[in-house]
C-alpha positions in Angstrom: 0.0 0.0 0.0 1.3 3.5 -0.9 0.1 7.1 -0.3 -1.3 8.8 -3.4 -2.6 12.4 -4.0 -5.1 11.5 -6.7 -6.7 8.6 -8.5 -7.9 8.3 -12.1 -10.6 6.1 -13.8 -9.9 2.4 -13.1 -7.8 3.0 -10.0 -8.6 1.3 -6.8 -7.9 3.5 -3.8 -8.6 3.3 0.0 -9.6 6.0 2.4 -9.5 5.8 6.2 -11.9 7.2 8.8 -14.8 7.8 6.3 -18.3 6.9 7.5 -20.2 5.8 4.4 -22.2 3.0 2.9 -21.4 0.8 -0.2 -22.3 2.6 -3.3 -21.8 6.2 -2.0 -20.5 8.7 -4.5 -17.8 11.2 -3.4 -17.2 14.5 -5.2 -15.4 17.8 -4.5 -18.6 19.3 -3.2 -19.1 21.4 -6.3 -20.0 18.7 -8.8 -23.4 17.3 -8.1 -23.4 13.8 -9.6 -24.2 10.4 -8.4 -23.0 7.1 -9.9 -25.6 4.6 -11.0 -26.3 2.2 -8.0 -25.4 -1.4 -8.3 -27.9 -4.2 -8.7 -28.7 -5.7 -5.3 -30.6 -9.0 -5.3 -33.1 -9.8 -2.6 -31.9 -12.1 0.2 -32.7 -15.8 -0.2 -31.9 -17.0 3.3 -32.6 -15.8 6.8 -31.3 -16.7 10.3 -32.6 -15.8 13.8 -29.7 -14.3 15.7 -29.6 -14.2 19.6 -26.7 -12.6 21.4 -25.6 -14.3 24.7 -25.3 -10.8 26.2 -28.4 -8.9 25.2 -27.2 -5.7 26.7 -24.0 -5.5 24.6 -23.9 -2.2 22.7 -21.5 -3.8 20.2 -24.3 -6.1 18.8 -26.3 -3.3 17.2 -23.1 -1.4 16.3 -21.7 -4.4 14.4 -25.0 -5.2 12.5 -25.2 -1.5 11.5 -21.7 -1.5 10.2 -22.2 -4.8 8.3 -25.4 -3.5 6.7 -23.5 -0.4 5.5 -20.6 -2.2 3.9 -22.7 -5.0 2.3 -26.0 -4.2 0.6 -26.9 -7.9 0.3 -26.8 -8.2 4.1 -30.1 -7.2 5.7 -31.2 -6.9 9.3 -34.8 -6.6 10.8 -36.7 -7.5 13.9 -39.5 -10.1 13.7 -42.7 -8.4 14.8 -44.1 -11.6 16.4 -41.1 -13.1 18.1 -39.1 -9.9 18.7 -36.0 -11.8 17.4 -33.3 -10.2 15.3 -33.3 -11.7 11.8 -30.3 -11.5 9.5 -30.8 -12.2 5.8 -28.3 -12.8 3.0 -27.3 -14.7 -0.1 -26.4 -18.0 1.4 -25.6 -20.1 4.4 -21.8 -19.4 4.3 -22.5 -15.6 3.8 -24.4 -15.5 7.1 -22.0 -17.8 8.9 -19.1 -15.3 8.1 -21.0 -12.4 9.7 -21.8 -14.5 12.8 -18.0 -15.3 13.0 -17.1 -11.6 12.5 -19.4 -10.6 15.4 -17.4 -12.8 17.7 -13.9 -12.1 16.3 -14.2 -8.3 15.7 -16.8 -7.2 18.4 -16.6 -10.0 21.0 -20.3 -10.8 20.6 -21.1 -14.5 20.8 -24.4 -15.4 19.2 -26.5 -18.5 18.8 -28.5 -18.9 15.6 -31.8 -20.5 14.8 -32.6 -22.8 11.9 -32.0 -21.3 8.4 -35.2 -20.1 6.8 -35.4 -20.1 3.0 -37.2 -17.2 1.2 -40.1 -19.0 -0.4 -42.5 -17.0 -2.6 -45.9 -17.6 -4.1 -47.4 -16.6 -7.5 -50.5 -17.2 -9.5 -50.5 -19.6 -12.4 -53.6 -18.5 -14.3 -55.7 -15.4 -14.9 -58.3 -14.8 -12.2 -61.0 -12.1 -12.2 -62.1 -10.2 -9.1 -65.2 -8.1 -8.2 -65.0 -7.1 -4.6 -67.0 -4.7 -2.5 -65.8 -3.4 0.8 -68.7 -2.1 2.9 -68.7 -1.1 6.5 -71.2 0.9 8.5 -70.9 1.9 12.1 -72.8 5.0 13.1 -71.8 8.1 11.2 -70.1 7.9 7.8 -69.0 4.4 6.9 -66.7 2.8 4.3 -67.5 1.8 0.8 -65.4 0.8 -2.2 -66.0 -1.6 -5.1 -63.3 -2.7 -7.6 -63.3 -5.0 -10.6 -60.5 -6.4 -12.7 -58.2 -9.4 -12.8 -54.8 -10.7 -11.8 -52.5 -12.7 -14.0 -48.8 -13.9 -14.2 -46.5 -11.3 -15.6 -44.6 -13.8 -17.7 -45.0 -17.3 -19.1 -42.1 -18.1 -16.8 -44.0 -18.4 -13.5 -42.5 -16.2 -10.8 -40.6 -14.0 -13.2 -40.8 -10.3 -12.4 -42.1 -8.7 -9.2 -45.4 -6.7 -9.4 -47.1 -4.6 -12.0 -50.3 -2.5 -11.6 -52.3 -1.3 -14.6 -55.0 1.2 -14.4 -57.6 0.2 -17.1 -60.4 2.4 -15.8 -62.6 4.1 -18.4 -64.6 7.1 -17.1 -64.8 8.2 -13.5 -66.6 5.2 -11.9 -63.8 5.5 -9.3 -62.4 9.0 -8.8 -58.8 9.2 -9.9 -57.5 10.3 -6.5 -58.5 6.8 -5.1 -56.4 4.8 -7.7 -53.1 5.2 -5.8 -54.8 3.9 -2.6 -56.0 0.8 -4.6 -52.5 0.1 -5.8 -51.2 0.5 -2.3 -53.7 -1.9 -1.0 -52.6 -4.5 -3.5 -49.0 -4.0 -2.7 -49.8 -4.5 1.0 -51.6 -7.7 0.2 -48.5 -9.1 -1.6 -46.8 -9.6 1.8 -48.9 -12.7 2.5 -49.9 -15.3 -0.1 -52.8 -17.7 0.1 -50.9 -21.0 0.4 -48.2 -20.6 3.0 -48.2 -16.9 3.9 -45.1 -16.3 1.8 -44.8 -13.0 -0.1 -46.2 -13.0 -3.7 -44.2 -12.2 -6.8 -44.5 -12.3 -10.6 -48.0 -11.0 -10.7 -49.9 -8.3 -12.6 -53.1 -6.6 -11.4 -55.3 -4.9 -13.9 -58.0 -2.5 -12.6 -61.0 -2.3 -15.0 -64.0 -0.9 -13.2 -65.5 -0.1 -9.8 -67.9 2.0 -7.8 -67.6 4.8 -5.3 -70.0 6.4 -2.8 -70.2 10.2 -2.6 -69.9 10.1 1.3 -68.6 6.8 2.4 -65.8 6.2 -0.1 -62.2 7.1 1.0 -58.7 5.9 0.6 -59.0 3.5 3.5 -62.0 1.9 2.0 -60.4 1.3 -1.3 -57.2 0.0 0.2 -59.3 -2.6 2.2 -61.2 -3.4 -1.0 -57.9 -4.1 -2.8 -56.7 -6.4 -0.1 -60.0 -8.3 -0.1 -60.0 -8.5 -3.9 -56.4 -9.9 -3.9 -57.2 -12.6 -1.4 -60.2 -13.9 -3.3 -58.5 -13.7 -6.7 -55.4 -15.5 -5.5 -57.4 -18.4 -4.2 -59.0 -18.8 -7.6 -55.8 -18.3 -9.6 -54.3 -21.7 -8.7 -51.4 -20.3 -6.6 -48.1 -22.2 -6.5 -45.2 -22.1 -4.2 -41.8 -20.9 -5.5 -38.4 -21.8 -4.1 -35.0 -20.0 -4.8 -32.8 -21.8 -7.3 -29.1 -21.2 -7.0 -26.5 -21.2 -9.8 -23.8 -23.3 -8.3 -20.2 -24.0 -9.4 -18.4 -26.9 -7.8 -14.6 -27.2 -8.4 -12.9 -30.5 -7.6 -9.8 -32.5 -8.7 -10.7 -34.8 -11.6 -10.4 -37.9 -9.4 -13.4 -36.6 -7.3 -15.5 -35.7 -10.3 -17.9 -38.6 -9.9 -18.2 -38.0 -6.2 -19.0 -34.3 -6.7 -21.6 -35.1 -9.4 -23.3 -37.6 -7.1 -23.4 -35.0 -4.2 -25.1 -32.4 -6.5 -27.6 -35.0 -7.8 -28.5 -36.2 -4.3 -29.4 -32.6 -3.5 -31.8 -32.5 -6.5 -29.4 -30.4 -8.6 -29.4 -30.3 -12.4 -25.9 -30.5 -14.0 -25.6 -28.0 -16.8 -21.9 -28.5 -17.8 -18.5 -29.8 -16.8 -15.2 -28.3 -17.8 -11.5 -29.0 -17.2 -9.2 -32.0 -17.1 -7.0 -31.9 -14.0 -9.4 -29.7 -12.0 -13.1 -30.0 -13.0 -15.6 -27.2 -12.7 -19.2 -28.5 -12.5 -21.9 -25.9 -13.3 -25.3 -26.8 -11.8 -28.7 -25.4 -10.7 -29.6 -26.5 -7.2 -32.6 -25.6 -4.9 -31.2 -23.5 -2.0 -32.9 -25.5 0.7 -31.0 -28.6 -0.5 -27.6 -26.8 -0.1 -27.6 -26.6 3.7 -24.5 -28.4 5.0 -23.1 -28.9 1.4 -19.8 -27.3 2.3 -18.9 -29.8 5.0 -20.1 -32.8 2.9 -18.0 -31.6 -0.1 -14.9 -31.2 2.0 -15.2 -34.6 3.7 -15.9 -36.3 0.3 -12.9 -34.7 -1.5 -10.3 -34.8 1.3 -10.7 -31.0 1.7 -9.8 -30.3 -1.9 -13.3 -29.4 -3.2 -14.8 -25.9 -3.1 -18.0 -24.3 -4.4 -19.6 -21.0 -5.1 -23.3 -20.2 -5.6 -25.5 -17.2 -6.4 -29.2 -16.6 -6.7 -30.6 -17.4 -10.2 -34.4 -17.3 -9.9 -37.4 -18.6 -8.1 -38.9 -21.8 -9.6 -42.0 -23.9 -8.7 -41.4 -26.1 -5.7 -42.1 -29.9 -5.9 -45.5 -31.0 -4.8 -44.3 -32.8 -1.7 -42.5 -29.7 -0.5 -45.5 -27.5 -1.3 -47.8 -29.8 0.7 -45.4 -29.8 3.6 -45.2 -26.0 3.7 -49.0 -25.7 3.4 -49.4 -28.1 6.4 -46.9 -26.1 8.5 -48.6 -22.8 7.7 -52.1 -24.2 8.6 -50.8 -25.6 11.9 -49.2 -22.3 12.7 -52.4 -20.4 12.0 -54.4 -22.8 14.1 -52.0 -22.3 16.9 -52.4 -18.5 16.7 -56.1 -18.8 16.6 -56.1 -21.0 19.8 -53.9 -18.4 21.6 -56.3 -15.6 20.6 -59.2 -17.5 21.9 
C-alpha cells in the first residue's frame, strides 16, 4: 500500500476514517453527480440471531456496520417473536458475519434454523369483483373494484409486481387509484398457500364504484386487499423456491463423487469443464444446499470448493409444497387458539 494524491478512472484507492455505505459517490462538493447504483438482489436465506449478552452495545453497532458495507446483508426485527433476523445470499454468507461478530466485536451469538425465502405466485388469470362495505354509526366505508390478476410472464415467478389502471370514465375517482395500488402492494406480503410473499403478478383494474360520502382511501385499500385474497385463491397459486446457480470445483479424481453429491441434492448438472481440475456448473434448490460445504470437503479430502449465487425462483415440488402448506395451517391454528 502506498500514499497517493489522486486517483484516475480504473484505479482502486482506499480512504480511512470515512463513514459511508457501499455505493456512496464522493465529489469535491461542487460537482453534483451520483454514480448509478449497483444491482442488489433480494436475500434468499434468513437466520434468527440471539446474542448471549443482550445488553451488549456492540451487537447493534456491528450489525449497523455490516449493513452499510454489504447491501446484500439485511437486518430486521421479527414483529411476532421480537428476534433479530439477518438475511443474506447463502448459508456461508451469514456464517461469516456470525463469526465476525465474535472475532471483531466480541459478541457471541446463537443462531436459529435457516429459513429459505419461499415465494408464491398465481398460475392462471383470475377475475375479481370485490365490495368493501362497513357501516358503524356516522359515515361508513364503501369501495368496489373489478378487474383481474395474471402472471407477468410465461415463466412463473418472473418479475415482481405490476399494476395497470384500465379504468374508463370516473366510476372510481382518480384520487383513489393510488390507494387501490397501495392496498394490492400491502396484500403481496402474504400469499394464500403458506403466507409467503407474492411475486411475478400483474393486477389490472377495470371498473368499480364509489360512494359520494362513504368512499375514502382506507375503504379502497381494504377493497384491494380483499379482492387480492379472493382472486389469488381462484388463480391456482403455486409455491416458488429459490434456485441457485452453483459451481463446484474439484480435482478430476473426485468428479464422480461431486456429481453424485449435487444429484443427491436435487441439482441439475448444466456443464462440466476442465481436465486436472473439474468445474461443475449446476442449478440446485437453495434448501438442498444446507451443509453442502462440509459434505463436499469430507468427500474430497478438503480439496473441493464451491460458489453459488441466486438465479431465480422456480415452482417447488408438490411434496415440499404440501409440507409447507401443512406447517402454515398448523401455525395459523396455533395463533387462533392463543387468541381464543
